[in-house]
TORDREN-799137 format. One record per residue (C-alpha): residue in three letters; x, y, z. Coordinates in steps of 0.05 Angstrom, whole numbers, plus 5000, padded with zeros to 4 digits. Example, Ala and Ser with C-alpha at 12.3 -4.5 7.8 and 13.67 -1.06 7.14 Angstrom:
ALA524649105156/SER527349795143/
***
This chain:
MET524647135150/THR522947825127/VAL516047885085/VAL515048405038/ALA508348725009/VAL508349164948/THR501749474930/ALA500449694862/LEU495450364858/HIS492950434795/PRO490251204805/LYS482451444762/PRO483451834694/GLY483852424714/ALA486052344780/LYS489753014801/TRP497352824837/GLU495453214898/ASP489152744910/LEU492952214905/GLN499052354951/LYS494152505001/LYS490351835004/ILE496651474998/LYS499551895062/GLN492851715102/GLY494351015083/ASN501250945094/ASP500351285169/LEU494450785188/ALA499450215163/ARG504150515206/LYS499950575259/HIS498649835267/GLY506149655255/ALA508849665192/GLU514149775182/ASN520350145120/VAL512850465097/THR515650755028/ALA510751014974/MET513851084895/VAL511351224837/ASN513750834768/MET516051424718/VAL519651134661/ALA516150784608/GLY510850204590/THR505050014615/ALA505950114691/THR508050854687/GLY504651334725/THR502250674772/MET503350844848/ALA506850314889/VAL506950264970/LEU511749814997/SER512549535068/THR515448985111/CYS514148645175/PRO519148015212/ASP514247525198/TRP507747125169/THR505347275250/SER506047915248/TYR503848065178/GLY497247725198/LYS497148155258/ILE496948765210/GLN492948635156/ASP487648405222/ALA488049045245/MET488249535183/MET482749175161/ALA477849195225/ASP479550005232/PRO474450465214/GLU479650925182/MET481850435127/GLN474550215119/ALA472750825099/LEU479151065058/MET477750375019/ALA471050425009/ASP470851234990/PRO466851314917/ASP470751964915/ASN477851664928/PRO482551744864/VAL485551074870/ALA481050554815/SER484349934839/TRP490249624872/ASP493848994867/THR497748714929/TYR504048294918/VAL507147924982/SER513847564981/GLN517147345037/THR525747415037/ILE529846795024/PRO535346725072/ASP543146655053/ILE542046764985/
***
């Protein structure tokens, strides 16, 4: 059963769009490097409290794969530096992990 992760990225007030794109691309490239599939960046553009929130979606085949990808990403010094960078234009993030339901 496919595991789907969605990470909502909340920009710092006044963050520049170009800076956000660079950091998100860096993180997405690292996710792909460690095996995440279908890595897709999105921005909420319509209306409501989530307007301007960035989101990154990725998938993997199963929970074992998800664990291996997460372990590898969190052990990667480049990912650690990205997450700890005080100049990162991302203020915070929330990750939601779901499992598909087959045959529905």
